[in-house]
C-alpha positions in Angstrom: 31.0 -37.0 3.1 29.5 -36.2 6.5 31.1 -37.9 9.4 34.5 -38.5 8.0 37.6 -37.9 10.1 40.4 -36.0 8.4 43.9 -35.3 9.6 45.4 -32.3 7.7 49.1 -32.0 6.8 51.1 -28.8 7.3 51.1 -27.9 3.5 47.4 -28.3 3.2 46.9 -26.0 6.2 49.2 -23.3 4.9 47.5 -23.3 1.5 44.1 -23.2 3.1 45.0 -20.2 5.4 46.5 -18.4 2.4 43.3 -19.0 0.4 45.0 -21.0 -2.3 42.9 -24.1 -1.9 39.1 -23.6 -1.9 38.4 -27.3 -1.7 39.5 -27.5 1.9 36.6 -25.1 3.0 34.0 -27.8 2.1 36.1 -30.5 3.7 36.3 -28.6 7.0 32.7 -27.7 6.9 31.4 -31.2 6.4 33.9 -33.4 8.3 35.6 -33.8 11.6 39.1 -32.3 11.1 42.2 -32.4 13.2 45.9 -31.5 13.0 48.9 -32.9 14.8 50.7 -30.8 17.3 53.7 -30.9 15.0 51.6 -29.5 12.1 50.3 -26.8 14.5 53.9 -25.8 15.5 54.9 -25.7 11.8 52.0 -23.6 10.8 52.5 -21.1 13.6 56.2 -21.0 12.8 55.6 -20.3 9.1 57.2 -17.0 8.3 54.4 -15.4 6.3 51.5 -16.1 8.7 49.5 -13.1 9.9 47.4 -12.6 13.0 44.1 -13.5 11.1 45.6 -16.7 9.8 46.9 -17.6 13.2 43.5 -17.2 14.7 42.0 -19.3 11.9 44.5 -22.1 12.6 42.9 -22.4 16.1 39.6 -23.7 14.5 41.1 -27.1 13.8 
């Protein structure tokens, strides 16, 4: 799957940051990933996000 370009949705990102979806780790590791500015705003505005999750969201 190397070399694929993936655009992540807000719900996928929130589940990834919460550790609820282990499949996203391999997708991120082996592909080019991106998020839209709207998804970034939604993730950063999510009421349960902590500082560690906020810094992890900057890796996309």
